[in-house]
ZALUM-632244 format. One record per residue (C-alpha): residue in three letters; x, y, z. Coordinates in pm, whole numbers, padded with zeros to 5 digits, always signed. Layout:
AlaXYZ ...
REM end
This chain:
Met-08034-07611+02247 Lys-08004-07389+01942 Leu-07713-07150+01894 Arg-07755-06778+01927 Asn-07627-06621+01602 Arg-07823-06699+01291 Asn-07657-06442+01067 Leu-07354-06665+00991 Asp-07302-06939+00740 Pro-07569-07198+00815 Glu-07353-07488+00704 Arg-07071-07388+00941 Ile-07323-07331+01223 Ala-07478-07681+01152 Asp-07129-07835+01174 Phe-07069-07659+01513 Glu-07415-07768+01648 Cys-07329-08130+01557 Phe-07002-08100+01725 Arg-07158-07934+02034 Ser-07425-08206+02062 Gly-07164-08468+02064 Ile-06968-08293+02342 Leu-07286-08251+02546 Glu-07354-08625+02516 Arg-07009-08692+02646 Ile-07070-08451+02942 Val-07406-08619+03024 Glu-07226-08955+03023 Asn-06993-08825+03293 Ser-06686-08885+03081 Pro-06356-08778+03244 Leu-06305-08399+03218 Asn-05958-08423+03063 Glu-06110-08638+02779 Val-06391-08400+02723 Leu-06170-08089+02723 Thr-05936-08265+02469 Glu-06223-08349+02253 Ile-06349-07993+02251 Val-06005-07862+02150 Gln-05955-08127+01878 Gly-06312-08067+01753 Ile-06256-07689+01708 Glu-05922-07756+01537 Thr-06099-08007+01304 Leu-06371-07754+01214 Asn-06101-07484+01162 Pro-05768-07637+01063 Thr-05577-07306+01081 Met-05649-07275+01448 Val-05432-07421+01738 Cys-05655-07427+02058 Thr-05602-07460+02423 Ile-05802-07464+02740 Val-05640-07340+03060 Leu-05791-07377+03416 Val-05734-07140+03703 Glu-05641-07306+04026 Asn-05529-07092+04326 Ser-05500-06794+04080 Lys-05245-06986+03872 Ile-05265-07123+03512 Lys-05309-07495+03482 Ile-05322-07655+03133 Gly-05657-07824+03084 Ala-05610-07938+02716 Ala-05352-07841+02459 Pro-05290-08143+02241 Ser-05150-07946+01945 Leu-04924-07706+02141 Pro-04563-07788+02179 Gln-04466-07906+02531 Thr-04195-07642+02558 Phe-04462-07378+02543 Thr-04712-07539+02776 Lys-04439-07608+03036 Ala-04350-07238+03023 Ile-04691-07111+03108 Glu-04797-07398+03354 Gly-04831-07262+03708 Val-04780-06894+03604 Pro-05003-06660+03825 Ile-05276-06485+03625 Gly-05233-06104+03592 Pro-05275-05803+03374 Glu-04968-05880+03147 Val-04965-06261+03136 Gly-05031-06331+02766 Ser-05380-06353+02635 Cys-05500-06633+02864 Gly-05362-06507+03191 Thr-05489-06151+03118 Ala-05837-06274+03012 Ala-05866-06489+03335 Tyr-05746-06198+03543 Thr-05973-05928+03397 Gly-06276-06148+03304 Lys-06279-05991+02961 Arg-06208-06116+02613 Val-05849-06047+02499 Ile-05764-06018+02126 Val-05391-06015+02048 Glu-05337-05991+01669 Asp-04961-05970+01686 Ile-04793-06137+01985 Ala-04454-05987+01903 Ser-04568-05626+01950 Ser-04823-05684+02230 Pro-04726-05555+02576 Leu-04941-05839+02725 Trp-04692-06086+02580 Lys-04358-05919+02659 Lys-04258-06185+02908 Tyr-04365-06481+02693 Lys-04341-06361+02327 Asp-04001-06521+02274 Ile-04117-06865+02364 Ala-04441-06817+02167 Ile-04261-06698+01853 Ser-04003-06979+01884 Val-04278-07238+01842 Gly-04451-07049+01555 Leu-04736-06880+01743 Phe-04797-06525+01627 Ser-05152-06431+01737 Cys-05378-06532+02021 Trp-05739-06468+02109 Ser-05865-06572+02453 Glu-06217-06587+02606 Pro-06257-06613+02995 Ile-06460-06909+03126 Phe-06708-06842+03398 Ser-06883-07054+03657 His-07252-07022+03723 Lys-07158-06791+04018 Lys-06971-06568+03766 Asp-06630-06669+03908 Thr-06344-06704+03650 Ile-06253-07069+03624 Gly-06034-07069+03320 Ala-05989-06940+02962 Phe-06021-07075+02607 Ala-05756-06961+02352 Ile-05724-06976+01988 Tyr-05376-06942+01836 His-05268-06878+01473 Arg-04939-06925+01310 Glu-04986-06587+01141 Ile-05075-06237+01241 Ile-05453-06231+01209 Ser-05777-06052+01338 Pro-06089-06260+01423 Asn-06392-06233+01201 Glu-06753-06261+01316 Phe-06751-06642+01304 Asp-06429-06656+01500 Ile-06590-06454+01777 Phe-06892-06684+01764 Ile-06671-06988+01799 Ile-06466-06859+02079 Thr-06770-06748+02281 Glu-06970-07055+02230 Thr-06675-07287+02305 Ala-06599-07098+02631 Asp-06961-07162+02732 Leu-06940-07526+02639 Val-06609-07562+02839 Ser-06789-07404+03145 Ile-07059-07656+03130 Ala-06804-07942+03115 Ile-06600-07807+03409 Glu-06906-07743+03636 Lys-07060-08078+03555 Ser-06727-08240+03635 Ile-06705-08060+03970 Val-07062-08154+04060 Ser-06995-08514+03960 Glu-06670-08524+04165 Arg-06853-08387+04465 Leu-07130-08630+04422 Thr-06895-08921+04386 Glu-06700-08822+04691 Ser-07024-08774+04879 Glu-07137-09117+04768 Arg-06798-09267+04858 Arg-06820-09118+05210 Phe-07169-09235+05249 Arg-07082-09586+05134 Asp-06788-09599+05383 Phe-07014-09471+05662 Phe-07294-09710+05565 Glu-07080-10025+05518 Lys-06843-09981+05803 Asn-07078-09852+06071 Ser-07137-10062+06380 Ser-07504-09969+06383 Val-07765-10172+06187 Met-07842-09976+05867 Leu-08101-10038+05589 Ile-08195-09866+05276 Ile-08562-09922+05192 Glu-08785-09843+04901 Pro-09083-09672+05078 Asn-09361-09786+04852 Ser-09280-10149+04809 Gly-09086-10200+05127 Asp-08811-10355+04926 Ile-08470-10372+05121 Ile-08241-10202+04867 Asn-07928-10234+05073 Ala-07808-10344+05414 Asn-07475-10303+05576 Gln-07263-10587+05732 Thr-07392-10514+06083 Ala-07742-10567+05959 Val-07646-10895+05793 Gln-07502-11013+06130 Phe-07797-10885+06329 Tyr-08077-11033+06114 Gly-07891-11352+06034 Tyr-07958-11349+05663 Pro-07677-11345+05387 His-07650-11005+05219 Asp-07778-11132+04884 Val-08085-11291+05063 Leu-08158-10979+05286 Thr-08144-10741+04989 Lys-08409-10946+04805 Met-08655-10930+05102 Lys-08916-10678+05202 Ile-08902-10505+05535 Asp-09253-10653+05593 Glu-09100-10997+05617 Ile-08895-10871+05915 Asn-09132-10621+06086 Ile-09414-10848+06229 Leu-09675-10569+06252 Pro-09944-10579+05988 Ser-09817-10476+05639 Glu-10055-10184+05602 Glu-09946-10038+05934 Val-09582-10080+05843 Lys-09635-09911+05510 Met-09833-09623+05673 Glu-09529-09566+05904 Arg-09291-09564+05606 Met-09506-09298+05439 Arg-09473-09087+05759 Ala-09099-09121+05749 Leu-09092-09034+05374 Ser-09299-08712+05442 Glu-09077-08635+05739 Glu-09393-08645+05962 Arg-09204-08879+06196 Ser-08849-09015+06212 Tyr-08858-09232+06520 Phe-09038-09563+06546 Cys-09058-09872+06774 Phe-09107-10213+06602 Pro-09082-10581+06667 His-08836-10736+06415 Lys-08808-11105+06346 Leu-08458-11246+06297 Ala-08374-11541+06065 Ser-08357-11762+06377 Gly-08715-11687+06457 Val-08626-11471+06758 Val-08825-11141+06782 Lys-08636-10839+06885 Gln-08765-10499+07000 Val-08604-10230+06797 Glu-08600-09852+06774 Val-08572-09730+06414 Tyr-08460-09383+06318 Ser-08568-09326+05945 Thr-08512-09032+05714 Pro-08571-08989+05336 Ile-08272-08965+05102 Glu-08254-08921+04726 Thr-08012-09121+04507 Ser-08018-09179+04135 Asn-08348-08986+04114 Arg-08507-09227+04358 His-08661-09133+04692 Leu-08558-09398+04949 Leu-08554-09433+05321 Phe-08230-09454+05516 Ser-08291-09636+05846 Ile-08077-09686+06152 Val-08196-09978+06372 His-08109-10014+06739 Asp-08170-10345+06937 Val-08356-10229+07255 Thr-08470-10571+07361 Glu-08271-10588+07682 Arg-08370-10233+07773 Lys-08737-10310+07723 Ile-08704-10618+07939 Ala-08534-10407+08207 Glu-08803-10141+08181 Glu-09070-10403+08224 Lys-08893-10544+08532 Val-08864-10187+08679 Lys-09236-10128+08621 Ser-09314-10462+08789 Leu-09088-10371+09090 Leu-09236-10027+09110 Ser-09589-10165+09102 Glu-09491-10412+09376 Lys-09320-10142+09577 Glu-09624-09922+09544 Met-09848-10202+09668 Ile-09620-10263+09968 Leu-09599-09897+10052 Arg-09982-09861+10030 Glu-10015-10152+10275 Val-09750-09999+10512 His-09908-09660+10498 His-10254-09810+10559 Arg-10122-09988+10872 Ile-09938-09676+11001 Lys-10256-09473+10952 Asn-10456-09736+11131 Asn-10199-09742+11424 Met-10226-09363+11449 Thr-10602-09377+11462 Ile-10592-09646+11729 Leu-10336-09444+11926 Tyr-10557-09139+11894 Asn-10867-09320+12005 Leu-10685-09486+12297 Leu-10556-09144+12425 Asp-10891-08984+12378 Leu-11063-09258+12568 Gln-10804-09234+12833 Ala-10854-08857+12857 Gly-11224-08903+12882 Ser-11188-09136+13186 Gln-10963-08897+13382 Glu-11106-08702+13661 Asn-10793-08500+13708 Leu-10844-08191+13487 Glu-10466-08136+13438 Ile-10410-08487+13324 Arg-10714-08490+13096 Asn-10602-08165+12928 Ser-10257-08305+12878 Leu-10397-08618+12706 Lys-10629-08402+12496 Asp-10315-08206+12387 Ala-10141-08524+12295 Thr-10434-08652+12094 Ser-10440-08318+11912 Arg-10076-08349+11819 Ile-10129-08699+11690 Lys-10422-08585+11492 Thr-10199-08316+11336 Met-09928-08567+11242 Ser-10197-08811+11113 Leu-10338-08548+10879 Leu-09994-08465+10743 Tyr-09908-08825+10692 Asp-10233-08880+10503 Lys-10165-08582+10287 Leu-09813-08682+10205 Tyr-09860-09051+10138 Ser-10207-09072+09988 Gly-10068-08912+09666 Lys-09754-08984+09458 Ala-09538-08703+09600 Phe-09398-08858+09915 His-09145-08583+09988 Lys-09320-08253+09936 Leu-09667-08093+09948 Gln-09819-07757+09889 Leu-09860-07574+10214 Asp-10213-07438+10160 Glu-10335-07793+10078 Tyr-10216-07909+10422 Leu-10242-07609+10657 Leu-10596-07499+10573 Pro-10784-07832+10642 Leu-10558-07881+10953 Ser-10656-07538+11091 Gln-11024-07607+11021 Glu-10997-07957+11187 Ile-10838-07801+11502 Ile-11106-07518+11527 Ser-11392-07780+11479 Leu-11289-07946+11801 Phe-11399-07634+12010 Pro-11772-07573+12079 Tyr-11785-07205+12001 Pro-11781-07002+11679 Val-11444-06880+11559 Lys-11369-06666+11255 Leu-11063-06792+11065 Asn-10883-06566+10823 Thr-10609-06714+10608 Glu-10360-06588+10351 Leu-10176-06892+10234 Thr-09951-06947+09930 Ser-09906-07266+09735 Asp-09529-07292+09802 Gln-09405-07652+09826 Leu-09242-07765+10149 Ser-09043-08071+10251 Ala-09205-08330+10480 Glu-08976-08217+10761 Gln-09075-07854+10725 Leu-09451-07939+10701 Gln-09435-08162+11008 Ala-09281-07886+11212 Ile-09521-07628+11076 Gly-09819-07854+11136 Ile-09736-07913+11502 Ile-09650-07541+11549 Thr-09989-07440+11412 Asn-10157-07695+11622 Glu-09999-07563+11948 Leu-10052-07194+11865 Leu-10423-07242+11747 Thr-10504-07465+12040 Asn-10345-07209+12274 Ser-10555-06927+12118 Leu-10876-07133+12132 Lys-10817-07227+12499 Tyr-10703-06902+12643 Ala-10756-06603+12408 Arg-11132-06603+12396 Asp-11312-06296+12522 Pro-11680-06378+12585 Lys-11777-06016+12479 Lys-11670-06062+12118 Glu-11615-06322+11864 Leu-11277-06476+11850 Glu-11083-06412+11525 Ile-10774-06605+11431 Gln-10538-06514+11144 Ile-10294-06734+10969 Lys-10062-06593+10701 Phe-09785-06758+10503 Trp-09564-06617+10233 Ala-09223-06635+10070 Glu-08983-06335+10072 Gly-08633-06367+09928 Asn-08475-06688+10059 Asp-08716-06718+10365 Phe-09060-06838+10436 His-09280-06634+10684 Leu-09556-06773+10904 Val-09771-06550+11117 Ile-10044-06682+11353 Gly-10240-06429+11564 Asp-10568-06366+11735 Asn-10779-06077+11868 Gly-10803-06218+12221 Lys-10677-06121+12554 Gly-10305-06121+12478 Phe-10027-06141+12732 Asp-09735-05933+12871 Ser-09460-06016+12624 Gln-09208-05815+12830 Val-09202-06063+13114 Thr-09281-06374+12918 Asn-09050-06631+12769 Pro-09128-06979+12617 Glu-09048-07149+12943 Thr-09297-06948+13142 Leu-09576-07013+12881 Gly-09565-07378+12937 Phe-09487-07693+12747 Gly-09677-07584+12426 Leu-09474-07278+12353 Thr-09152-07460+12449 Leu-09239-07719+12188 Val-09294-07452+11940 Ser-08954-07287+12019 Met-08786-07630+11970 Leu-08957-07701+11638 Val-08862-07356+11504 Lys-08496-07425+11583 Gln-08539-07764+11407 Ile-08617-07591+11076 Ser-08337-07332+11138 Gly-08597-07056+11200 Gln-08648-06764+11429 Leu-08953-06698+11647 Thr-09076-06359+11766 Phe-09411-06281+11932 His-09610-06019+12122 Gly-09931-06006+12325 Asp-10011-05638+12326 Ala-10336-05645+12126 Gly-10414-06003+12104 Ala-10138-06267+12049 Glu-09923-06277+11742 Phe-09642-06519+11664 His-09403-06456+11369 Ile-09183-06742+11246 Val-08917-06693+10967 Phe-08732-06996+10839 Pro-08511-07055+10517 Thr-08663-07201+10205 Lys-08352-07418+10154 Asn-08377-07583+09802 Val-08751-07611+09813 Ser-08915-07555+09470 Arg-09189-07297+09421 
REM end
C-alpha cells in the first residue's frame, strides 16, 4: 500500500514505507500486540532520533500504556490508569475529543496543568498526540510524539503522526480479531474434544476425516492417528458416490440430517443419525458432523412395527368373526321372525333385527378403517338411514342436512340406534296414504353441543298426553340412550312428528 503524501522528501518517505512494510508483516504473522507496538515506537524513534514516542490504549475510558520503551517509568506510572478527559495532557485529551492535539510548550499549556511538573521533571517539553480509531470510528487509543525542547510540528511530522496512528489501529484491530478467533477456536476445541457425542470433522470433497474427538475414537474402535488418516467412505458402507452426494448436500446446507450405516473396526455395523453442517477454518470449508448411535432404537422400531402388524392381523380376524357373528344373529332372528304367526312377536323380532343391523353397520364403519375410536357422522348416519328406508316397500323422500363432525364410538352407537328407532317408527306409523312420506334428518354443532333433529310430515301425535312410556319400548329405548350420552330429548307431534336431541360435544375434535 502506497502512502498518501507525495510532496514530502522521497527518501524519508521511502524509509517510512520500508518501516511500515516490516510492521505489516509482523501484524500478518500474528506477532504479540505488545511486541508490535514496541517495534512501531522504536522504529519511529530510529527514523527520527529527536522524538520520544508512546502509544496509549483506552480501556474503560482510562489510559493504559501500550508501548513507551523510551519514557521514564516515573512518568508512565503517573499517567497509567488516569481517566481520559478534556485536560488530561495531550494523549488523554486527544482520546477524549477524538481530535489531534498539538502542545508546543507543556509548561504553559492548560491541558497539562495537572501533569506538567512530572513531564518537565523528566525532560519532556512538547507533546503532539493523534487519536487512534477502530473501523467503527470508536477511539481506542492515542499515539504521541514527545520532544525534549519546545517545538512545533512540520509537514513531515504531521505525516508521521497520522500514518503511525493508522498503523497502530491496524495492529490493535488485528490483535483483537486474532484474540477472538483464538478464544473461539479454544472453546470449539474444548467443546469438540470433551463432548460425550461422537464428533468428526470431514473434508467434503475427498471425504478425509480431518479430526475426531475421543468419543469417536471409542465408538469406532480405531486409534486417533488411524481414524484421522481414513476416509468416511471406509466407515459409511453406502456406495461412495452416494455418500459424496450427501456430503455436498450438507456443504450447500441443502440438508443437515442423514441416516447412515457405519461400520466399526470390529466389523459390527451400527445405524447412525448424522447432523452435519459446514464450517470454515484456516480458509478451508469443512463439515462438522455429530453422530448418534440409533441402532437400539431402530431395532425397537422394527419390533414395534412387527408387533403392530401382528396386532392388526389379529384385530382383522377378530373383527371379521364379530361381523360374521352379527350377520348370523341377524339372519337367525330374521328367519325366526318369518316363521312366527303371532304378528306382535314377529314385529318385535323384526325390530330386534333392525337394531342388530344398525350396530353391524356402525361396527363395520368403525373397524374397517384405521380410526377405531371415531368416525364422521355423515359417513355413518346417511348410509344407515338409506338402509333402514330400503326395508320398507313404499317410496319415501329423505331430506338430510348432516355435518362432518367426528363423534366417538359411544356417541355414534347411541345416535345410530336412536335414528333406527325414530325412522322405523315414522316408516311404520306416520305414513298417510294420501301423500308421499317425507323424513328429515338434521345434525349440526352449536357452541359446546351437538343437535340432532329427526322429523316427518306424517300423522303426528298428541304430545300433550304422551310420554316415552306410553309410546312403547322404542321411544323408551331412545330416552335411555339420550341419557347415556348426557343429552336432552324434546318432541312434538302437532304437524308430523319431530324429535330434537341435544348432547354435549365433550372433547370430540371437529
